[in-house]
PDB file with one MODEL, atoms N, CA, C and O in Angstrom:
MODEL        1
ATOM      1  N   ALA A   1     121.223 100.926 124.942  1.00  0.00           N
ATOM      2  CA  ALA A   1     121.144 100.638 123.563  1.00  0.00           C
ATOM      3  C   ALA A   1     120.623 101.780 122.755  1.00  0.00           C
ATOM      4  O   ALA A   1     119.757 102.522 123.219  1.00  0.00           O
ATOM      5  N   ALA A   2     121.148 101.954 121.499  1.00  0.00           N
ATOM      6  CA  ALA A   2     120.689 103.108 120.694  1.00  0.00           C
ATOM      7  C   ALA A   2     119.325 102.781 120.180  1.00  0.00           C
ATOM      8  O   ALA A   2     118.974 101.611 120.022  1.00  0.00           O
ATOM      9  N   ALA A   3     118.549 103.804 119.916  1.00  0.00           N
ATOM     10  CA  ALA A   3     117.182 103.697 119.343  1.00  0.00           C
ATOM     11  C   ALA A   3     117.478 103.286 117.880  1.00  0.00           C
ATOM     12  O   ALA A   3     118.474 103.661 117.261  1.00  0.00           O
ATOM     13  N   PRO A   4     116.452 102.428 117.364  1.00  0.00           N
ATOM     14  CA  PRO A   4     116.632 102.130 115.893  1.00  0.00           C
ATOM     15  C   PRO A   4     116.544 103.396 115.134  1.00  0.00           C
ATOM     16  O   PRO A   4     115.848 104.329 115.535  1.00  0.00           O
ATOM     17  N   ALA A   5     117.251 103.446 114.024  1.00  0.00           N
ATOM     18  CA  ALA A   5     117.397 104.543 113.194  1.00  0.00           C
ATOM     19  C   ALA A   5     115.931 104.940 112.638  1.00  0.00           C
ATOM     20  O   ALA A   5     115.254 104.078 112.076  1.00  0.00           O
ATOM     21  N   ALA A   6     115.500 106.133 112.788  1.00  0.00           N
ATOM     22  CA  ALA A   6     114.187 106.527 112.283  1.00  0.00           C
ATOM     23  C   ALA A   6     114.312 106.927 110.740  1.00  0.00           C
ATOM     24  O   ALA A   6     115.386 107.323 110.287  1.00  0.00           O
ATOM     25  N   VAL A   7     113.329 106.823 110.068  1.00  0.00           N
ATOM     26  CA  VAL A   7     113.240 107.183 108.698  1.00  0.00           C
ATOM     27  C   VAL A   7     113.348 108.668 108.648  1.00  0.00           C
ATOM     28  O   VAL A   7     112.634 109.341 109.391  1.00  0.00           O
ATOM     29  N   ALA A   8     114.229 109.253 107.786  1.00  0.00           N
ATOM     30  CA  ALA A   8     114.432 110.719 107.792  1.00  0.00           C
ATOM     31  C   ALA A   8     113.122 111.413 107.419  1.00  0.00           C
ATOM     32  O   ALA A   8     112.482 111.055 106.429  1.00  0.00           O
ATOM     33  N   GLY A   9     112.724 112.419 108.228  1.00  0.00           N
ATOM     34  CA  GLY A   9     111.510 113.224 108.005  1.00  0.00           C
ATOM     35  C   GLY A   9     110.277 112.462 108.372  1.00  0.00           C
ATOM     36  O   GLY A   9     109.178 112.945 108.100  1.00  0.00           O
ATOM     37  N   ALA A  10     110.378 111.335 108.955  1.00  0.00           N
ATOM     38  CA  ALA A  10     109.180 110.503 109.322  1.00  0.00           C
ATOM     39  C   ALA A  10     108.587 111.029 110.645  1.00  0.00           C
ATOM     40  O   ALA A  10     109.305 111.518 111.517  1.00  0.00           O
ATOM     41  N   ASP A  11     107.328 110.917 110.755  1.00  0.00           N
ATOM     42  CA  ASP A  11     106.590 111.257 111.966  1.00  0.00           C
ATOM     43  C   ASP A  11     106.682 110.108 112.886  1.00  0.00           C
ATOM     44  O   ASP A  11     107.007 109.006 112.445  1.00  0.00           O
ATOM     45  N   ASP A  12     106.408 110.296 114.192  1.00  0.00           N
ATOM     46  CA  ASP A  12     106.253 109.176 115.225  1.00  0.00           C
ATOM     47  C   ASP A  12     104.986 108.542 115.042  1.00  0.00           C
ATOM     48  O   ASP A  12     104.034 108.957 115.704  1.00  0.00           O
ATOM     49  N   LEU A  13     104.833 107.580 114.224  1.00  0.00           N
ATOM     50  CA  LEU A  13     103.478 107.013 113.935  1.00  0.00           C
ATOM     51  C   LEU A  13     102.961 106.251 115.162  1.00  0.00           C
ATOM     52  O   LEU A  13     101.781 105.909 115.240  1.00  0.00           O
ATOM     53  N   LYS A  14     103.839 105.997 116.092  1.00  0.00           N
ATOM     54  CA  LYS A  14     103.370 105.317 117.356  1.00  0.00           C
ATOM     55  C   LYS A  14     102.448 106.176 118.109  1.00  0.00           C
ATOM     56  O   LYS A  14     101.778 105.697 119.023  1.00  0.00           O
ATOM     57  N   GLN A  15     102.365 107.505 117.760  1.00  0.00           N
ATOM     58  CA  GLN A  15     101.341 108.329 118.515  1.00  0.00           C
ATOM     59  C   GLN A  15      99.952 107.891 118.179  1.00  0.00           C
ATOM     60  O   GLN A  15      99.023 108.201 118.926  1.00  0.00           O
ATOM     61  N   LEU A  16      99.752 107.159 117.053  1.00  0.00           N
ATOM     62  CA  LEU A  16      98.380 106.696 116.721  1.00  0.00           C
ATOM     63  C   LEU A  16      98.030 105.558 117.654  1.00  0.00           C
ATOM     64  O   LEU A  16      98.845 104.666 117.889  1.00  0.00           O
ATOM     65  N   SER A  17      96.831 105.587 118.181  1.00  0.00           N
ATOM     66  CA  SER A  17      96.354 104.377 118.909  1.00  0.00           C
ATOM     67  C   SER A  17      96.414 103.193 118.166  1.00  0.00           C
ATOM     68  O   SER A  17      95.926 103.183 117.035  1.00  0.00           O
ATOM     69  N   GLY A  18      96.975 102.129 118.666  1.00  0.00           N
ATOM     70  CA  GLY A  18      97.070 100.819 117.991  1.00  0.00           C
ATOM     71  C   GLY A  18      98.338 100.629 117.184  1.00  0.00           C
ATOM     72  O   GLY A  18      98.523  99.571 116.583  1.00  0.00           O
ATOM     73  N   VAL A  19      99.216 101.620 117.150  1.00  0.00           N
ATOM     74  CA  VAL A  19     100.479 101.439 116.446  1.00  0.00           C
ATOM     75  C   VAL A  19     101.675 101.404 117.423  1.00  0.00           C
ATOM     76  O   VAL A  19     102.014 102.353 118.130  1.00  0.00           O
ATOM     77  N   GLY A  20     102.262 100.218 117.377  1.00  0.00           N
ATOM     78  CA  GLY A  20     103.506  99.972 118.167  1.00  0.00           C
ATOM     79  C   GLY A  20     104.793  99.988 117.285  1.00  0.00           C
ATOM     80  O   GLY A  20     104.677 100.276 116.094  1.00  0.00           O
ATOM     81  N   PRO A  21     105.915  99.718 117.770  1.00  0.00           N
ATOM     82  CA  PRO A  21     107.173  99.639 117.036  1.00  0.00           C
ATOM     83  C   PRO A  21     107.072  98.726 115.871  1.00  0.00           C
ATOM     84  O   PRO A  21     107.507  99.081 114.776  1.00  0.00           O
ATOM     85  N   ALA A  22     106.502  97.532 116.057  1.00  0.00           N
ATOM     86  CA  ALA A  22     106.532  96.547 114.969  1.00  0.00           C
ATOM     87  C   ALA A  22     105.595  97.004 113.809  1.00  0.00           C
ATOM     88  O   ALA A  22     105.929  96.851 112.634  1.00  0.00           O
ATOM     89  N   LEU A  23     104.467  97.544 114.162  1.00  0.00           N
ATOM     90  CA  LEU A  23     103.513  98.095 113.142  1.00  0.00           C
ATOM     91  C   LEU A  23     104.138  99.356 112.401  1.00  0.00           C
ATOM     92  O   LEU A  23     104.039  99.520 111.185  1.00  0.00           O
ATOM     93  N   GLU A  24     104.723 100.139 113.171  1.00  0.00           N
ATOM     94  CA  GLU A  24     105.502 101.359 112.507  1.00  0.00           C
ATOM     95  C   GLU A  24     106.471 100.865 111.562  1.00  0.00           C
ATOM     96  O   GLU A  24     106.525 101.402 110.455  1.00  0.00           O
ATOM     97  N   LYS A  25     107.277  99.871 111.864  1.00  0.00           N
ATOM     98  CA  LYS A  25     108.205  99.337 110.866  1.00  0.00           C
ATOM     99  C   LYS A  25     107.542  98.882 109.608  1.00  0.00           C
ATOM    100  O   LYS A  25     107.995  99.167 108.500  1.00  0.00           O
ATOM    101  N   LYS A  26     106.457  98.167 109.793  1.00  0.00           N
ATOM    102  CA  LYS A  26     105.700  97.602 108.621  1.00  0.00           C
ATOM    103  C   LYS A  26     105.171  98.787 107.807  1.00  0.00           C
ATOM    104  O   LYS A  26     105.265  98.752 106.581  1.00  0.00           O
ATOM    105  N   LEU A  27     104.633  99.806 108.414  1.00  0.00           N
ATOM    106  CA  LEU A  27     104.155 101.032 107.679  1.00  0.00           C
ATOM    107  C   LEU A  27     105.277 101.598 106.916  1.00  0.00           C
ATOM    108  O   LEU A  27     105.186 101.801 105.706  1.00  0.00           O
ATOM    109  N   HIS A  28     106.438 101.883 107.666  1.00  0.00           N
ATOM    110  CA  HIS A  28     107.635 102.449 106.882  1.00  0.00           C
ATOM    111  C   HIS A  28     107.998 101.582 105.705  1.00  0.00           C
ATOM    112  O   HIS A  28     108.339 102.111 104.646  1.00  0.00           O
ATOM    113  N   ALA A  29     107.941 100.283 105.841  1.00  0.00           N
ATOM    114  CA  ALA A  29     108.371  99.344 104.680  1.00  0.00           C
ATOM    115  C   ALA A  29     107.400  99.492 103.542  1.00  0.00           C
ATOM    116  O   ALA A  29     107.763  99.289 102.383  1.00  0.00           O
ATOM    117  N   ALA A  30     106.057  99.876 103.879  1.00  0.00           N
ATOM    118  CA  ALA A  30     105.093 100.040 102.901  1.00  0.00           C
ATOM    119  C   ALA A  30     105.058 101.544 102.315  1.00  0.00           C
ATOM    120  O   ALA A  30     104.217 101.939 101.508  1.00  0.00           O
ATOM    121  N   GLY A  31     106.074 102.295 102.836  1.00  0.00           N
ATOM    122  CA  GLY A  31     106.212 103.702 102.221  1.00  0.00           C
ATOM    123  C   GLY A  31     105.406 104.628 103.061  1.00  0.00           C
ATOM    124  O   GLY A  31     105.327 105.783 102.643  1.00  0.00           O
ATOM    125  N   VAL A  32     104.776 104.324 104.199  1.00  0.00           N
ATOM    126  CA  VAL A  32     104.023 105.264 104.904  1.00  0.00           C
ATOM    127  C   VAL A  32     104.811 105.734 106.158  1.00  0.00           C
ATOM    128  O   VAL A  32     105.119 104.984 107.084  1.00  0.00           O
ATOM    129  N   THR A  33     105.102 107.056 106.086  1.00  0.00           N
ATOM    130  CA  THR A  33     106.021 107.663 107.088  1.00  0.00           C
ATOM    131  C   THR A  33     105.442 108.835 107.773  1.00  0.00           C
ATOM    132  O   THR A  33     105.950 109.243 108.818  1.00  0.00           O
ATOM    133  N   THR A  34     104.334 109.442 107.207  1.00  0.00           N
ATOM    134  CA  THR A  34     103.911 110.644 107.812  1.00  0.00           C
ATOM    135  C   THR A  34     102.342 110.646 108.072  1.00  0.00           C
ATOM    136  O   THR A  34     101.568 109.950 107.413  1.00  0.00           O
ATOM    137  N   PHE A  35     101.960 111.475 109.073  1.00  0.00           N
ATOM    138  CA  PHE A  35     100.537 111.640 109.405  1.00  0.00           C
ATOM    139  C   PHE A  35      99.761 112.146 108.271  1.00  0.00           C
ATOM    140  O   PHE A  35      98.592 111.798 108.106  1.00  0.00           O
ATOM    141  N   GLU A  36     100.414 113.021 107.419  1.00  0.00           N
ATOM    142  CA  GLU A  36      99.710 113.562 106.310  1.00  0.00           C
ATOM    143  C   GLU A  36      99.257 112.459 105.335  1.00  0.00           C
ATOM    144  O   GLU A  36      98.156 112.505 104.788  1.00  0.00           O
ATOM    145  N   GLN A  37     100.181 111.423 105.129  1.00  0.00           N
ATOM    146  CA  GLN A  37      99.886 110.363 104.186  1.00  0.00           C
ATOM    147  C   GLN A  37      98.673 109.590 104.717  1.00  0.00           C
ATOM    148  O   GLN A  37      97.759 109.299 103.946  1.00  0.00           O
ATOM    149  N   ILE A  38      98.641 109.257 105.985  1.00  0.00           N
ATOM    150  CA  ILE A  38      97.575 108.506 106.627  1.00  0.00           C
ATOM    151  C   ILE A  38      96.244 109.352 106.661  1.00  0.00           C
ATOM    152  O   ILE A  38      95.158 108.801 106.481  1.00  0.00           O
ATOM    153  N   ALA A  39      96.352 110.657 106.888  1.00  0.00           N
ATOM    154  CA  ALA A  39      95.098 111.499 106.843  1.00  0.00           C
ATOM    155  C   ALA A  39      94.486 111.551 105.547  1.00  0.00           C
ATOM    156  O   ALA A  39      93.292 111.822 105.414  1.00  0.00           O
ATOM    157  N   ASN A  40      95.399 111.255 104.401  1.00  0.00           N
ATOM    158  CA  ASN A  40      94.840 111.405 103.082  1.00  0.00           C
ATOM    159  C   ASN A  40      94.607 109.963 102.448  1.00  0.00           C
ATOM    160  O   ASN A  40      94.454 109.907 101.228  1.00  0.00           O
ATOM    161  N   PHE A  41      94.573 108.870 103.152  1.00  0.00           N
ATOM    162  CA  PHE A  41      94.391 107.609 102.638  1.00  0.00           C
ATOM    163  C   PHE A  41      93.052 107.471 101.965  1.00  0.00           C
ATOM    164  O   PHE A  41      92.048 107.943 102.497  1.00  0.00           O
ATOM    165  N   THR A  42      93.004 106.837 100.812  1.00  0.00           N
ATOM    166  CA  THR A  42      91.902 106.564 100.041  1.00  0.00           C
ATOM    167  C   THR A  42      91.491 105.057 100.457  1.00  0.00           C
ATOM    168  O   THR A  42      92.208 104.316 101.130  1.00  0.00           O
ATOM    169  N   ALA A  43      90.227 104.728  99.949  1.00  0.00           N
ATOM    170  CA  ALA A  43      89.786 103.377 100.297  1.00  0.00           C
ATOM    171  C   ALA A  43      90.794 102.359  99.762  1.00  0.00           C
ATOM    172  O   ALA A  43      90.988 101.319 100.392  1.00  0.00           O
ATOM    173  N   GLU A  44      91.473 102.633  98.565  1.00  0.00           N
ATOM    174  CA  GLU A  44      92.464 101.754  98.076  1.00  0.00           C
ATOM    175  C   GLU A  44      93.731 101.691  98.912  1.00  0.00           C
ATOM    176  O   GLU A  44      94.350 100.637  99.057  1.00  0.00           O
ATOM    177  N   ASP A  45      94.100 102.837  99.455  1.00  0.00           N
ATOM    178  CA  ASP A  45      95.244 102.795 100.414  1.00  0.00           C
ATOM    179  C   ASP A  45      94.939 101.975 101.607  1.00  0.00           C
ATOM    180  O   ASP A  45      95.767 101.181 102.054  1.00  0.00           O
ATOM    181  N   VAL A  46      93.818 102.141 102.111  1.00  0.00           N
ATOM    182  CA  VAL A  46      93.390 101.351 103.323  1.00  0.00           C
ATOM    183  C   VAL A  46      93.496  99.904 103.058  1.00  0.00           C
ATOM    184  O   VAL A  46      94.039  99.142 103.858  1.00  0.00           O
ATOM    185  N   ALA A  47      92.945  99.494 101.860  1.00  0.00           N
ATOM    186  CA  ALA A  47      92.941  98.073 101.546  1.00  0.00           C
ATOM    187  C   ALA A  47      94.330  97.580 101.331  1.00  0.00           C
ATOM    188  O   ALA A  47      94.678  96.489 101.783  1.00  0.00           O
ATOM    189  N   ARG A  48      95.177  98.389 100.621  1.00  0.00           N
ATOM    190  CA  ARG A  48      96.569  97.967 100.467  1.00  0.00           C
ATOM    191  C   ARG A  48      97.305  97.789 101.747  1.00  0.00           C
ATOM    192  O   ARG A  48      97.948  96.752 101.913  1.00  0.00           O
ATOM    193  N   ILE A  49      97.269  98.712 102.672  1.00  0.00           N
ATOM    194  CA  ILE A  49      97.982  98.820 103.895  1.00  0.00           C
ATOM    195  C   ILE A  49      97.463  97.698 104.839  1.00  0.00           C
ATOM    196  O   ILE A  49      98.225  97.021 105.529  1.00  0.00           O
ATOM    197  N   ASP A  50      96.123  97.552 104.820  1.00  0.00           N
ATOM    198  CA  ASP A  50      95.563  96.439 105.543  1.00  0.00           C
ATOM    199  C   ASP A  50      96.123  95.126 105.258  1.00  0.00           C
ATOM    200  O   ASP A  50      96.395  94.322 106.149  1.00  0.00           O
ATOM    201  N   GLU A  51      96.308  94.894 103.930  1.00  0.00           N
ATOM    202  CA  GLU A  51      96.926  93.766 103.380  1.00  0.00           C
ATOM    203  C   GLU A  51      98.405  93.587 103.930  1.00  0.00           C
ATOM    204  O   GLU A  51      98.784  92.496 104.356  1.00  0.00           O
ATOM    205  N   VAL A  52      99.142  94.599 103.904  1.00  0.00           N
ATOM    206  CA  VAL A  52     100.571  94.677 104.295  1.00  0.00           C
ATOM    207  C   VAL A  52     100.632  94.257 105.792  1.00  0.00           C
ATOM    208  O   VAL A  52     101.420  93.408 106.210  1.00  0.00           O
ATOM    209  N   LEU A  53      99.763  94.902 106.537  1.00  0.00           N
ATOM    210  CA  LEU A  53      99.764  94.667 107.985  1.00  0.00           C
ATOM    211  C   LEU A  53      99.123  93.398 108.455  1.00  0.00           C
ATOM    212  O   LEU A  53      99.322  92.985 109.598  1.00  0.00           O
ATOM    213  N   SER A  54      98.363  92.776 107.606  1.00  0.00           N
ATOM    214  CA  SER A  54      97.541  91.547 107.874  1.00  0.00           C
ATOM    215  C   SER A  54      96.711  91.763 109.138  1.00  0.00           C
ATOM    216  O   SER A  54      96.557  90.828 109.924  1.00  0.00           O
ATOM    217  N   PHE A  55      96.164  92.976 109.365  1.00  0.00           N
ATOM    218  CA  PHE A  55      95.168  93.229 110.487  1.00  0.00           C
ATOM    219  C   PHE A  55      93.957  93.774 109.715  1.00  0.00           C
ATOM    220  O   PHE A  55      93.811  94.971 109.465  1.00  0.00           O
ATOM    221  N   LYS A  56      93.096  92.800 109.354  1.00  0.00           N
ATOM    222  CA  LYS A  56      91.903  93.282 108.615  1.00  0.00           C
ATOM    223  C   LYS A  56      91.038  94.326 109.430  1.00  0.00           C
ATOM    224  O   LYS A  56      90.566  94.052 110.533  1.00  0.00           O
ATOM    225  N   GLY A  57      90.886  95.422 108.862  1.00  0.00           N
ATOM    226  CA  GLY A  57      89.993  96.449 109.488  1.00  0.00           C
ATOM    227  C   GLY A  57      90.559  97.233 110.563  1.00  0.00           C
ATOM    228  O   GLY A  57      89.892  98.087 111.147  1.00  0.00           O
ATOM    229  N   ARG A  58      91.786  96.971 110.851  1.00  0.00           N
ATOM    230  CA  ARG A  58      92.438  97.752 111.992  1.00  0.00           C
ATOM    231  C   ARG A  58      92.429  99.289 111.721  1.00  0.00           C
ATOM    232  O   ARG A  58      92.104 100.064 112.621  1.00  0.00           O
ATOM    233  N   ILE A  59      92.782  99.724 110.495  1.00  0.00           N
ATOM    234  CA  ILE A  59      92.842 101.119 110.204  1.00  0.00           C
ATOM    235  C   ILE A  59      91.554 101.788 110.510  1.00  0.00           C
ATOM    236  O   ILE A  59      91.555 102.884 111.071  1.00  0.00           O
ATOM    237  N   GLU A  60      90.385 101.149 110.149  1.00  0.00           N
ATOM    238  CA  GLU A  60      89.110 101.775 110.462  1.00  0.00           C
ATOM    239  C   GLU A  60      88.764 101.606 111.906  1.00  0.00           C
ATOM    240  O   GLU A  60      88.253 102.542 112.520  1.00  0.00           O
ATOM    241  N   ARG A  61      89.017 100.468 112.475  1.00  0.00           N
ATOM    242  CA  ARG A  61      88.622 100.129 113.917  1.00  0.00           C
ATOM    243  C   ARG A  61      89.344 101.181 114.784  1.00  0.00           C
ATOM    244  O   ARG A  61      88.740 101.753 115.692  1.00  0.00           O
ATOM    245  N   GLU A  62      90.606 101.429 114.512  1.00  0.00           N
ATOM    246  CA  GLU A  62      91.339 102.345 115.440  1.00  0.00           C
ATOM    247  C   GLU A  62      91.184 103.882 114.928  1.00  0.00           C
ATOM    248  O   GLU A  62      91.645 104.806 115.598  1.00  0.00           O
ATOM    249  N   ASP A  63      90.578 104.072 113.828  1.00  0.00           N
ATOM    250  CA  ASP A  63      90.368 105.324 113.237  1.00  0.00           C
ATOM    251  C   ASP A  63      91.725 106.120 113.034  1.00  0.00           C
ATOM    252  O   ASP A  63      91.885 107.259 113.473  1.00  0.00           O
ATOM    253  N   TRP A  64      92.662 105.432 112.344  1.00  0.00           N
ATOM    254  CA  TRP A  64      94.014 106.068 112.101  1.00  0.00           C
ATOM    255  C   TRP A  64      93.796 107.332 111.288  1.00  0.00           C
ATOM    256  O   TRP A  64      94.395 108.371 111.570  1.00  0.00           O
ATOM    257  N   ILE A  65      92.955 107.245 110.298  1.00  0.00           N
ATOM    258  CA  ILE A  65      92.717 108.499 109.516  1.00  0.00           C
ATOM    259  C   ILE A  65      92.305 109.675 110.337  1.00  0.00           C
ATOM    260  O   ILE A  65      92.876 110.764 110.272  1.00  0.00           O
ATOM    261  N   GLY A  66      91.284 109.409 111.117  1.00  0.00           N
ATOM    262  CA  GLY A  66      90.732 110.508 111.992  1.00  0.00           C
ATOM    263  C   GLY A  66      91.780 111.015 112.953  1.00  0.00           C
ATOM    264  O   GLY A  66      91.903 112.219 113.179  1.00  0.00           O
ATOM    265  N   GLN A  67      92.574 110.046 113.546  1.00  0.00           N
ATOM    266  CA  GLN A  67      93.623 110.433 114.454  1.00  0.00           C
ATOM    267  C   GLN A  67      94.732 111.256 113.732  1.00  0.00           C
ATOM    268  O   GLN A  67      95.218 112.257 114.258  1.00  0.00           O
ATOM    269  N   ALA A  68      95.103 110.813 112.547  1.00  0.00           N
ATOM    270  CA  ALA A  68      96.148 111.474 111.809  1.00  0.00           C
ATOM    271  C   ALA A  68      95.669 112.874 111.428  1.00  0.00           C
ATOM    272  O   ALA A  68      96.460 113.813 111.516  1.00  0.00           O
ATOM    273  N   LYS A  69      94.390 113.066 111.000  1.00  0.00           N
ATOM    274  CA  LYS A  69      93.972 114.384 110.633  1.00  0.00           C
ATOM    275  C   LYS A  69      93.966 115.288 111.811  1.00  0.00           C
ATOM    276  O   LYS A  69      94.304 116.465 111.688  1.00  0.00           O
ATOM    277  N   ALA A  70      93.594 114.785 112.946  1.00  0.00           N
ATOM    278  CA  ALA A  70      93.591 115.710 114.181  1.00  0.00           C
ATOM    279  C   ALA A  70      94.995 116.062 114.501  1.00  0.00           C
ATOM    280  O   ALA A  70      95.226 117.184 114.953  1.00  0.00           O
ATOM    281  N   ILE A  71      96.017 115.157 114.298  1.00  0.00           N
ATOM    282  CA  ILE A  71      97.470 115.517 114.575  1.00  0.00           C
ATOM    283  C   ILE A  71      97.900 116.589 113.587  1.00  0.00           C
ATOM    284  O   ILE A  71      98.519 117.582 113.966  1.00  0.00           O
ATOM    285  N   VAL A  72      97.577 116.388 112.354  1.00  0.00           N
ATOM    286  CA  VAL A  72      98.007 117.284 111.344  1.00  0.00           C
ATOM    287  C   VAL A  72      97.376 118.668 111.625  1.00  0.00           C
ATOM    288  O   VAL A  72      98.050 119.687 111.475  1.00  0.00           O
ATOM    289  N   ALA A  73      96.101 118.710 112.028  1.00  0.00           N
ATOM    290  CA  ALA A  73      95.438 119.956 112.266  1.00  0.00           C
ATOM    291  C   ALA A  73      96.077 120.696 113.528  1.00  0.00           C
ATOM    292  O   ALA A  73      96.210 121.920 113.533  1.00  0.00           O
ATOM    293  N   GLU A  74      96.437 119.947 114.520  1.00  0.00           N
ATOM    294  CA  GLU A  74      97.141 120.502 115.641  1.00  0.00           C
ATOM    295  C   GLU A  74      98.472 121.190 115.307  1.00  0.00           C
ATOM    296  O   GLU A  74      98.851 122.219 115.866  1.00  0.00           O
ATOM    297  N   ARG A  75      99.122 120.565 114.387  1.00  0.00           N
ATOM    298  CA  ARG A  75     100.437 121.069 113.956  1.00  0.00           C
ATOM    299  C   ARG A  75     100.314 122.302 113.160  1.00  0.00           C
ATOM    300  O   ARG A  75     101.243 123.103 113.062  1.00  0.00           O
ATOM    301  N   GLY A  76      99.131 122.462 112.571  1.00  0.00           N
ATOM    302  CA  GLY A  76      98.987 123.680 111.741  1.00  0.00           C
ATOM    303  C   GLY A  76      99.714 123.562 110.463  1.00  0.00           C
ATOM    304  O   GLY A  76      99.696 124.491 109.655  1.00  0.00           O
TER     305      GLY A  76
ENDMDL
END
């Protein structure tokens, strides 16, 4: 079977601990497609995305922002 079509220019958000295919789809639907976006999340972004995902506190619990910053830094 063919892999689902990826969003053009999107990062593989499943590299983040706690993000699987279903969560990645929800993030894409919310307009979040890159590690840079997650690395730069504000408190308002976290609250909005938390609401979309309906996983209260998951972004902080899994430290998506820290993980995303590390990935962005590695890429240079």
